[in-house]
N, C-alpha and C positions, 0 to 999 in steps of 0.2 A: 357938515353932516358927518354926523359918529362914523367910526367904523361899521358897527351898529347894521347903522343903516344902509349903509354904503352895499352890505355884503345882502341884509335885504334885499335892495332896490336891483342888483348885480343879479340876484335870484331868480325875481320876478322877471325880467328883462333875456334870461336864457330859458326859463321856464314860457315864458308867451311861445318863442320861437321854436321851443323843442312841442308844443302842440302844434304848432300852423306848419310843422317841418319847415321853418323859414330856414332861406341858403345864408342866410348868417346865424345860424344857432352856433354853428362849427366856432364861430368869431367869440360871440358871446360867452359859450362855456370855457373856451380857453380866458378869458378876463375870469369868470368867478374861479376857474379853477387856482390863478394866480393870486386871488382874494381870499380864498381858501388855504393856502400855500403859507401866504404873508401872515395872515391876520385869522388861524384856524381858531382860535376862545370867540370867533363873534358867531361861529356856526353851533355854538353849545344850544345855546336858545330856540334854534331849530327844532320843529315838531318832530313826532316819527314820520307822519304824511312824506314832511317835506324832505330829511331824511331820504325816505324811500324813492322822493322824487327825482332826488339828486342822484343816486342809482342807474334810476330811468335814465336819466341824460346822461350818464356815463357811458352806460350802456350803449346808448345812441350815439356818442361823439366817437367810441373803438370802433363800433360796428356798421357803422352808417342804417341801422336798423330802427324806426321807432317803434317801439310797443309802450299803449296805453297801459295793456292788461295783459296781464298773462296767457301768454298763448294766441292775442290777437296782434295783430299789426293795423296799426294807426295810419295807414296808407291811404291818403282822402281819394287815390285816384281811381282804389278799386271798392272805397266805399260808394253805393249809390247812394244820392238820397234819396227820398220820396217825398212824391208831391202832396208840396203844404193842403193840406184838405180842409175845405171849407169845417169849423165849426158851426154846425146845427145849436138850434137851441135846445135837441134831445141830450147833445153833448155836454153844452155850457151845464144843463138840470143838473143830471149826472153829478160831474166835478163836482157843484155844489150841494148838493143833496149827499153825497159822502163823506164831503168835507164839513159840513153842518153836523153827521149824527154822528161825530167825535170816534168814528171806527178807526181812524189814520193817526188818535191821540199815541196809539201802543207803539208806534214804529217813529214819530216824527215828535213824541217827546209834548205834555198836552203844554206849557210854556213855549210858544214859539210865535212867531212870524210869517205869513204868507201873504204871498201874491199871483193872483189868478193869471195864465197864460204871459207869463212873465219872459220878454224878449230878451232874446240873445244873436248871438252873429250866426248860426242858424237856423233860427224860425223862433217860435214862441212856445216855452215851456206849460203844457197843461196848469201846472200848479207850483209852487215851488216856495220852500219853507226853511225858514230860516232857524235854527237851535240848537245849543251846546256849543256852540263856533262848527255848525257843520251846515252845508247848503245840504238840501233835498231835494232831485229835480224829477219829480213825479207825473209818472205818465197814463192819461185814459184812453180804455179801448170800450168803445160798447159792441162789439163783436172780436172773432177770434182774431188774437194776433199774428200773425207770421214774421216768418225773417225781416221782414223790412223794419220792422221794430228795436230791432239791434242796430241797425245806422244811424235809425232816428236819436237812438239815447245817446249813445258816441258822442254825436256829434252836439246835445244836450251838455256831455259832461267838458267838451272840449271848451264852446260857449261857458259854462259855469269856473270854468278855470282860466279862461280869460283873465274873467273880474276876480280872479280869488283874490282875497283882501286879509291877513291876519286880523287887519282890524274887526273884521264883519264874519269871515268864517275861513276856517284853516283846511276843511276836510268836504266831499263832496261824496253826496250816495243817490244812487240811483233808486225809484220805485216803479214798478210797473201795476198797475190795476187795471185788471180785461177781463172780460167773460169768458176768457178760454186764450190758451197757447196749441197752439202747435208743436211740435218734437224739436223742431229746428230753432223755432223763438227762444222755447224753453232753456234746451241747449244750450244757446248765446247768451244767453241772459244770466243764465247759470254761471258762466265762466268768467264774465265780467264782474260778478259780486253782486249784483242786481235783486232786490229783494224784489219778488215774484209774487203778488194775490192777487185771488180769485175774487169774481165782486158778482153777488145777483144780483142784475138793473131793478128788480124789484122790491126784493125784500132791502137790500143795500147790503146784505153780507157778508163781511169780506174774512176770508179765510188766504193762509201762509201756505205759499209749493214750496215744501221744503223740499 
């Protein structure tokens, strides 16, 4: 195995344990740091996103605090997972009809692949799209989104992060498509950098909440 491949493997092993806050994270990061000091040139091909992940891991290693998003802790013990709701036919129809309308193309690009109800470790993402080396986790709500959507999409982010692969995607973005948002939901989603879209279930018209 080349040193470039070794660096990539060590990076993803450390990143996986970082996302899961695994007790082995410290050991995995120490090995990764040793690789970096011995073969720094093998990290030059890493993307800007991977460099940000390295910085986040370094901060977690030093402080013991795991932050996936600025200002938000990824402490899984403090994040309540919403109960997996039954996806009824009206919800399925909404997802399918919005996707068919092409309204999402502005946000995920016209040339993409898509998978409905994409399974990750914490549940099924309503719609997962791949475009331009980026994975989009798209969550739909037929009612007004409350604070529970924040924990839900963070879990989806982690789930996709565990599957992160340079060959298929190297970035993850969250999109929510809801009929409304309460202030707590909107503030939390904005804080983690999610794209928040409003949808009219009757006309399927979508607008971005800036």
